[in-house]
N, C-alpha and C positions, 0 to 999 in steps of 0.2 A: 413561686410555686414550682418553677422548673428546677430550681436547686434542690427542693425537697424531694421531687420525683427522682432526680439523679442520685441523691443520697440514699433513698429507699432501694433503688436498683443496686447500688454499690454494696450496701449492707447485705442484701440477699445473695448476691453473687459471691461475696467474700465468705458467707456462711455455707456456700456450696449448693445453693439452689440452682436447678438446671434452667437453661435458657428458654426452653419451651414453656415451663411454668411461669417464669418471669414475664415472658411475652404475654401470657394470658392475664396476669395481674396488672400489667401496664395497659392492657387493651389494644395491643398490637395484633394485627391480623396475621403477620408473618414472623415467626421466630428468627428468621434470617435478618430481618430489619433490626430486631432487638439486638442480635449478636453484632451487627455492624455498628450500631450506635454505642453499645456498652462494652465492646470487646476490650477496650483499653483498661477496664476496671477488673479484668480477670488475671491480674498479675500473679496472684497466689496459686494459680492452677498448677504451676510447676511443683510447688511444695506439697500440694494435695496429692499429686501424682506420686511423688516420692514417698509420702506417708502410706499411700495405698499399697504400693509395691513392697515397702518394708513390712507392712502388716501381713501381707500375703506370705512372705518368707518366715515371719514369726510363727504363723499358723503351721507352716510345713515343718518347722523345727519341733513343734510341740505335738505332732501327730504320733501316737504310739505305734510301735512296730506291729505289723500285720501277722496273721496266722502262719504265713509261709517263712517267717524269719526265725532264725535260731538265736535265742538269748542265752548268754552264759555258757555257750558251748565251747 
């Protein structure tokens, strides 16, 4: 049963679920406890961070010019 619980937590963390929600799902009173127990399963957080920042720059590149910019001048 413990292995299944650990698997459940790892799947949710890998999918990007936040620690506070996971803490509630597992019945932990303190999200800090959940973080201490399962932090080693959060190895993909670096790649999620990289994708989030890359996505932000993609949005910036696709924003149309504003009214104060001259196009074709």
